[in-house]
LUMKOLVEX-141305 format. One record per residue (C-alpha): residue in one letter; x, y, z. Coordinates in steps of 0.05 Angstrom, whole numbers, plus 32768, in hexadecimal, padded with zeros to 4 digits. Layout:
BEGIN
aXYZ;...
END
This chain:
BEGIN
x7E707F5A843D;x7E8F7F6283F9;x7EDA7F5A83F7;x7EE37F6283AC;x7F1E7F8D8399;x7F137FD58388;x7F4C80058396;x7F37802E83D1;x7F4D80478415;x7F1C8049844E;x7F168074848C;x7EDB807D84BB;x7EAC8059848C;x7EBF8085844F;x7EE380678414;x7F15808F83EB;x7F15807283A4;x7F2C8082835E;x7EF680B68353;x7F0B80DA8392;x7F5480D9837D;x7F3F80F68339;x7F19812E835C;x7F5681428387;x7F848140834C;x7F54816D8325;x7F53819F835F;x7F9F819E835D;x7F9F81AA8312;x7F6781DD830E;x7F738204834E;x7F2C82018367;x7EF681CF8376;x7EC481F28348;x7EF281EE830C;x7F0681A6831F;x7EBD8191831F;x7EB381B282DA;x7EF1819082BE;x7ED7814C82D5;x7E90815882BE;x7E7581538305;x7E4681838329;x7E6681B2835A;x7E3481A28391;x7E438157838D;x7E8E8163838B;x7E89819083C7;x7E5F815E83EE;x7E90812783DD;x7ECC815083F2;x7EAA81628434;x7E9C81188443;x7EE481068434;x7EFF813E845F;x7ED1812B8499;x7EF180E68498;x7F3880F48480;x7F47813B8497;x7F54817A846E;x7F62816B8425;x7F5781AD8401;x7F6E81F1841A;x7F4082278400;x7F51827183F8;x7F1E82A783EA;x7F2982E683C2;x7F6B830B83C8;x7F9883228391;x7F9D82DD8374;x7F5182D48371;x7F4F829C83A3;x7F4F82538394;x7F5E820E83B2;x7F9A81E383BA;x7FA7819E83D7;x7FBF8196841E;x7FFB816B8430;x7FC98138844C;x7FA881358408;x7FEA812A83E4;x7FFC80F28416;x7FB880D3840A;x7FC180D383BE;x800680B483C7;x7FEA807C83F3;x7FB3807083C1;x7FE5806A8387;x800F803A83AF;x7FD1800F83BA;x7FC080108370;x80088000835D;x800A7FC5838F;x7FCA7FAA8374;x7FDD7FB2832B;x80207F908335;x7FFE7F548354;x7FC17F518327;x7FEA7F5082E7;x80057F0A82F7;x7FCF7EEA8323;x7F9D7EBA8302;x7F7C7E798317;x7F747E4682E1;x7F3B7E1482E5;x7F3A7DD982B4;x7EF87DBF829C;x7EC97DA88266;x7E947DD38242;x7E4F7DB58251;x7E247DEB822F;x7E287E2D8209;x7E007E6B8202;x7E1E7E9C81CF;x7E657EAE81E5;x7E597E92822A;x7E647E49823D;x7E567E21827B;x7E957DFB828F;x7E957DC082C0;x7ED37DC682EC;x7EEB7DA5832D;x7ED27DE38351;x7E8D7DDF8330;x7E6D7DFE82F4;x7E8B7E3F82DA;x7E6B7E6F82A9;x7EA27E89827C;x7EB47EA9823A;x7ECD7E6C8215;x7EE67E5881CF;x7EC97E2281A4;x7EE87DE881C9;x7ECF7DB281F8;x7F0B7DAF8227;x7F217DF38241;x7F487E178276;x7F257E518297;x7F517E8882B3;x7F347EB482EA;x7F577EF582FD;x7F647EFE8347;x7F4B7F478345;x7F077F308329;x7EF87F018364;x7ECA7F1B839A;x7EC97EFB83E0;x7E8D7EFD840F;x7E7F7EDF8452;x7E4C7EA68447;x7E167ECA846E;x7E207F0B8447;x7E267EF08400;x7DF07F1083D5;x7DBB7EE383B4;x7DD17EC98370;x7D997EED834D;x7DAF7F30836C;x7DF47F31834E;x7E137F2A830A;x7E4C7EFF8326;x7E2A7EBD8318;x7E687E938324;x7E657E84836E;x7E8C7E518397;x7E8C7E4183E1;x7ED27E3583FC;x7F027E408434;x7F3D7E6E8439;x7F7E7E46842E;x7FB17E7E8435;x7FB67ECA843B;x7FF27EEF841F;x7FEB7F35843E;x800B7F738421;x80097FBA8439;x7FC57FCA841C;x7FB27F8C83F2;x7FAE7F428404;x7FB27F0683D7;x7F7F7ED383F2;x7F7F7E8B83DB;x7F3D7E6783E1;x7F347E1B83DE;x7EF77E1083B1;x7F047DC783A3;x7F2F7DCF8365;x7F777DB8835B;x7F907DFF8368;x7F717E318399;x7F4B7E6D837E;x7F737EAE8386;x7F517EEF8399;x7F6D7F3483A5;x7F4C7F5C83DD;x7F5E7F998405;x7F7A7F8F844B;x7F3F7FB58468;x7F117F808449;x7F3B7F498467;x7F317F6884AB;x7EE77F7584A2;x7EDA7F2E848A;x7F097F1484C1;x7F2A7EE9848D;x7F5B7EB484A5;x7F707E6F8490;x7F337E418494;x7F007E7A848E;x7EC27E688465;x7EB67E96842A;x7E8E7E9B83EB;x7EB77EAD83AE;x7E957ECA8371;x7EA87EE7832E;x7E867EFB82ED;x7E897ED282AD;x7EA67F0E8289;x7EE17F0E82BA;x7EF77EC9829F;x7F247EB68264;x7F1F7E6F8249;x7F4D7E4C8219;x7F4E7E0781F9;x7F6F7DD18223;x7F987D998206;x7F827D54821E;
END
């Protein structure tokens, strides 16, 4: 199961994400689901299907009125406004953490292919965007790291996240909606990952849990290292 961070709230198997928040805000601005779909460049039928799926899981989100002197229309329910507020708190919590959280791996470039280099580190080989230097430091953003249970990790050829390390959970710093998970991958410092609390629960993460951490080469930032 993928525990990579994407801002979303989950209920009854349905995820409420940024696209759903955008749809509700458009309904609030435009006064109807039809006009909201047009404003977002989405089809009305798909917007209606998505809203129905969300309401089945989360309760009434849009109050609809037909006809009348005002011509009918739609407005958000109190539940929808509460949902949007919760989603924005989640995004704010994540953003505040992600801005400062990086793991730095020191290593030596062993090969290059265009802008990408293969860097030998204590954790293993890392594919990274690297400058023209032999000794580098590779910074990996916590929000770019995906965690999987070892049995559920996709095959390497099936994902673009080619940097993969087996490790164990060293610590979990749990927030209201987001957790900072430190994974021991054999380097001097643990690899930090940001995941939602729902993913922590689904993966049953705890100290000592075995995980596979992965991230894309484009999610790295390397800089020359003084030796």
